[in-house]
N, C-alpha and C positions, 0 to 999 in steps of 0.2 A: 824363278819368277818373284812376285812380290807378295808380302803380307801387309795389309793395311791395318793399323791399330787405332781404334777410336774409343777413348774414355768418354763417358757421358753421365749426366746426372740431371734428372727432371726436365729434360728437353726432348721429349719423344718426337715431336713434329720435326724439329731440326735434324735429329738423328735420322729419321726416315728419309728426309730430303737428301742428306749426305750419302746415305747408303745407295739410294737410287742413282745419284750422280756418279758414284764410283762404278756401280754396275753398268751404267751406260757407256763407260769407257771401253768395255769389251776386252779387257786384258786377259789373255789366255792363262788359265790355271791360277789366277789371283785368288787370294782369300782375304776376308775381312773379319777382324776380331773385334767385337764390341765388348767393352769392359764397363759394366754398369757400376758406378760408384755409389751404391746403396741409395738408389732413387726412392723417394717416398712411396711411389706406386710404380710397379714394374709392368712393362709391356714387352713380353718376349719377342725376339726377332726371329723370323723364319730362317731355317737352315740353308735355303737356296732362294736367291732373289735374282731373277733375270739372268740365270747362269752363273752368278757370283756365289761362291761358297761363303756362308756367314757362320762364324762361331760366336755364340752368345754366352758371355760369362757374367756372373752376378757376384758382387763382393758384399760381405756382411757389414763393411764399414767404408766410409769415404776415405780413400787413400790419396786423393789429389792426383798429381802428376805421376806418382808412383804406381798408379793403376796401369800405366803403360808397361811396367815391368812384368806384370802378370800376363798381359797380352803377348809380350815378347817371348815368354817361356812357352806359350802355346803355339807360337808361330812355327811353320814348317819350311819357310823359305830363307835364303841367305840374307836377303835385304828386307828390312821392315820399314814401312812408311808411316811415320807418326803424323796424325791429323787431330783436329778437334772435331767435336760433333757438329760444328758449323763451318767446317772448311773441307774443300775437296779439290783434287787436281782438275784442271781445265781440259787437259788432253793427256795423251800418252807419252809426252816428252820425258817423263821420269824414267822411262825404259831406256832411252838413249843416254841419259845422264848416268844411270847405273852401269850400263854396258861400257861406257868410256872411263869409268872411275879407275884411277891408278891404284896399285896395291896398298899405298899408304894413305889413301883417302878413306877415312873412317865414317864421315858423314857428308851428305850433300844437302846444302841449304837450297830451298826453292825460292823462286821469285813470287812473293806473296802479295796479291793485290786485294783491295777492299772494294765494296760495291760502288763507291764514288769514283773509282778509277785510280785513286792514289795507291801507294804501296804501304804495306804494313811497316810500322815503326819497330825499332828494336833490333837486337843482334849487332854483330861486328863482323869484320872480314872472316874471322875464324870462330864465330859464335852464331849458331843458327837460331831461328825462331821455331818454337816447338810445334806450331800448328801446320808445318809444312817442311818436313825433313826426312830424308832416307838415311838409314843407318845400317851398318853391318851388324847383323843379329848377334853373332858370337862375340864380337867386340863389345857391343852394348851390354850383354850379359856378363862378360868377364870384368867389365868396369863396375859392375854392381847396379847398373841402371840409374834411375833417378833416386836421389835421397828423399825418403818419405817425409823427413822432418820439414822439408821446404813447403809442402802443400802444393801451391802453384806460385809461379813467378821466380825468375832467376835460377830455377833448377837447371835450365839449359847451360847457363854459365858454369855452374858447378861441374856438370858432365863434360863440357868442352875442355875445361882445365885438366880434368883427368885424362881425356883423350889426347890432348897435346903432350902431357907428361909421359904418356905411353909411347909416343913417337909417331902418332898419326896426325892427320890434319883435316880440317873442315874446308870443303870447297863450295863455291857458289855456282850454280848452273842455271842460267835463265831459261833453259829448255824445260825445266821442271816448274811448271806454272800452277799456282794454287790460288783459289779464291777463298778468302776468309770473310764470311758474311758478318762475323763479329756481332752476334746477337747480344743485346744489352741485358737480357734476363739473367739474373744471378750475378751481375757485376756491380760492385760498389767501389767507387774510386778510392774512398777512404781505406777500405780493406785492402785494395790493390796496392796503394802506396805503402801501407803498413808492411805488407809482405815484401815489397820491393826493397824497402830500407833495411829491414831485418835480414832478408836473404842475401842481398848484395853485400851487406856487412859481413855475413858469414863467409861468403865466397872470398872476399878480400882477406879476411883473417886466416883462411885456410891456405891460400895460394900465393899471396903477394910476397915477393922476396923481402927480407928484413929491411933493406934500404928503402923499399917502396911502401911499406905497410902503413905507417902513420899518415904519410901524405895522401895515399889512396883513400883511406878511410875518411879523412877530413874533406877531401875533394868530393867524395860521394855524398856526404852529409850536407855539404853546402849546396850541391846541385838539387837534392831532393827537398831541401828547405825552401828553395825558390819555387819548386813545383808545388809544394804544399801551400805556400802563400798564394800563388796564382790561382789554385783550384779551390781555395777555401777549406782545406782539410788539415789545418795546423795541429788540431787535437790528435789526429791520427798519426801525424809525424812525430809529435812528442811521445805518444805511446810507443811507437816503433823504436824511437831512440832509447827509451827506458828498457824495452825488452832486449834490444841489442846489447846494452850495457850489461844486463843480467846474464846473457847467454854467450857473449863473445869469447869468454875464457874457456868455454866448453868445446870450442872448435879445435879439432886436431890440426896442428900445423903440418902442411905438406907443400912448402913453398916451391914454386916453379923456378927453374934456372932463369937467369936474367933474359936470355934470348927467347926462352919459352914464354915468359911473362910479356915481353914486347910483342910477340906474336898474338898472345891472348888479348892484349889491350888494343891491338891494331897498329902499334908503332912501327913494326917491321913493314907492314903493308903501306903505311903512309910514307915512310922513309924511301921505300922503293919507288913510289909514285913521284916523290919530289926529285929523286935522282934521275928518273927517266923522262919525266914530263915537263920539267922547268925549261922554258926557252932560253937560248943562249943570251947572255947579257942581263938576265933578270936580276934585279937587286932588291926589289921591294915586293911585298905580298900583302894582301888583305884577306881576312876570313869572311866569307859570306855564307848565309844559310846555316848558322851554327846549330849544332845539335849534339848527339851522343859522342862523347870523347873528343869534343872540340879542343880540349887542352892537349890531347895527344897529337892532333893535327898541327897545333901551334908548335909543339916541340919538334916535330918532323921538319917544319919550315925553318925553325931556328937552327937545327943541325946543319942545314944547307947554307947557313950564313946569311940568309935574307933578313932584311929589316921588315918587321910587321907594322903596317900603318893602318890607321882607322878609316881613312877615306878610300873607299874602293876605287873611285874614279882616278885616284892618283897612283895606284899601285901598278907595277908591271904585270902582275898576275893576280888573279882572284881565285882563291882556293876554297872549295866547298868545305864547310866546317863540321861535317858529320861523317862518322865512320860506319853508321848504320846503313846497310845496303839499300833498303827501300827509299828512305829520304834522300840518300845520295843520288840515286838514279832519278828520282823526281826532280831534284834540283838541277841535274844535268839537262833534263828536258826543259825546265823553266828557262835556263840560260843557254839554250841551244844555239842562239845566234851570236854569242859572245865567244870569239876564238881564244880569249885570254882567261877563260874559266877552266880550272884544272880540277879533275876528280882526285880525292885524297887517297884512293887506292886503285890499282890497275884492274880494269875490267877483265873478266876471263876471256880466253881466246874465242869463245863462242858468242860473245856479245861486244860488238864494236860500238863506238860512241854513236854512230848514226843509227844503229839498231836500238840502242838504249833510248834515243830520242823518239824513235818511232813506236816504241813499245807502249 
């Protein structure tokens, strides 16, 4: 069965809401492991809530995402489901996803929605979002879990790179539906961007092949510079750059093989989508709804020999320019009436385009 793992800090009301939502699913023999990240004031959790066994752990210091490692060591089931204290499954679809997982599937990414009906941003075809993922417990522990140095943000990318290097893959299963309430308390965009820049730089420094390292770092910094300017947090970006310069040399190089790196960045998924989805005779393409790894989508299109044009109305095909699952599916829904719009990676067998549009 399943072990749900919830790290938490200073958000007792949200934690209680999440626990009761999970208990309400009625999953037989499920357990929930709460890992308190040194909250300022503790409110112990009952050992049994509505039939759900709850294990309450308290840490002496805030370990960030690495608190999940502690929870995994206490779990008693083969699959662990990582959530945030403000996210919970909407139904029992995760059981079907886990039951159908092939032997080389190491992680199952959920379909994560927000209260406004849109989907969570972030992730890639083989990089999950940490507030809604099921993982093989023994694999997670053998990989060392999350790197405590990351705190929060981009720690999933680091773990997924190691998972791919080990010969496993991440699958996306829309039957595993998660609501992320995304409570704003404790969130500072300047701090978030600082962590994203530093941690993404560390991931790139560790796993990018030699031929991709400099380009990937430059591309990442340009992207976050634009985000910092738009959000008015340029000071946080400058501080993050400075910290990255100080620490990047401390990262142990473990570059992925070229094919593994292309899986990690989404280029393999995008190339397969272009190969299978392009209509006969298509010669031009435009990028619409650009987002995460739009440059990878562009490269996949170029590999097929298409000319990329700026005017979408003049293109033979319009390709959604994000490899992040949530925004990609939202864009598909937005353009549901346009038969010339192409997804940049192939939807899993359990989710047809019509189902995606109805979701």
